[in-house]
C-alpha positions, 0 to 999 in steps of 0.5 A: 383467090381472095387470100392470095390477093389480101396477103399480097396487099399486106406484103409490107416491110417492117424494120426490126433489130437484127439482134432481137431475141424472140418475137411473137407469132400469133399467141405463140412465142418463137425463136429464129435460129439459123433460119429456123422458126420454132415455138418458144420453149421447145428444145430447139433445133437438133442439128446444131449444138449451139441451139441446144445449149441456148447460144443462138445464131440469127440468120439474115432473113430479110423481109420475111413475113410469117403468119401465126403457126407458120414454121420454117426449118430450112437451115439457110433460107435466102430472101433478097426481097420478100417472102410470105409464109401463111398460117399452118404452113411449114417447110422442113430442113435443108431447103432454100426459099429465094426472093419474091415467094408467096406460100399460102396457108396449110402448105406442107413442104418437104426436105431439100426443097428449092423454091424460086430456084436461081436462074442464070442468063443463057444468051451471053458467052457464059452462063456463069455470073462472073462475066457481064450478065443481063437480059438479052435486050440489054446487049443485042439489037432487035436484028441480032435478037431475031437472028439468034432466035432470042425472045425478050425478057429471057429471065422473068422476075415474076413472083413464085406463088404456092397457093393454099394447101399445096404439098411439095415432096422432098427434093422438089425444085420450083422454078421462079415465076411458077404459080402452083394452084391450091390443093396441088401435089408436087411429087418428090424430086420433081422439077416444076417449070410451068404453072400447076393447076389447082388439085393437080398431082404432078411428078417428074423432070420436068414435072407433068400432070399425073391426075387430079385429086378430085373430080372437076365439080368437087374441085370447083366447090373446094375453090369456091369455099376458100376454106383456108380463110376460116379459123382453125377452130371452125375447120376442126369442127367439120369432117375434114376427112370426108371432102363431100361432108366437109363441103356440105358443112361449109356451104351450109354455114350462114355468113353470121356463123363463119369465123374467119382466121385472124392471123397476126403476122411477124415481119423480119426485116432489115 
């Protein structure tokens, strides 16, 4: 996935004053209010009276990167390290994004969604973080690990990745380290504990594959097209409602005719 690779390289941190009043996402202004990002000039968030009266409270977003037209409406996003949200992607209210999360372009994320949900160590006396906690290998010998049937790296620190065009239904939970392939659909209230194949529809707890959105050859063509790298203007000129016609049009483009998205990025750091 070229877009994923290029954006991970661009996963930088930029220091910005915590008391900034507004910033620019692409050609649109935006405000950040209790974790919300909205085009500047809109009425603002409907949940909070302070927003409607113009008195804004800024959330402690650390190392967030937003591409042009990305939208975050969750009231209390959390980021201890790095979060990237691609162009045209949005996340509705009451959700949480934790650290080391990559959200590709054109993702649609519902309400009350938890991405990279917190994990606790289960190899000590308690799963509560108040007592001493850490990976099993920090406390047990190799023989003890074998006797207790513990594996190393009981709690991974791999990034959680939603590739382009992922739709996540309301109330879903995506566990840390999961990679959700491009075009996948996650059903409402699903608990995703394993990687999801591109264009797979999954549902349930734990989430299980239901079916694919398209036949294999169509999926291959979609992935090869990497249409999410094209500009929105280019995409709107094609018949996106008919996947076969759309692919024919994209594949017929000459290199000189391709207009790739050039999305400015807003960095919010500490």
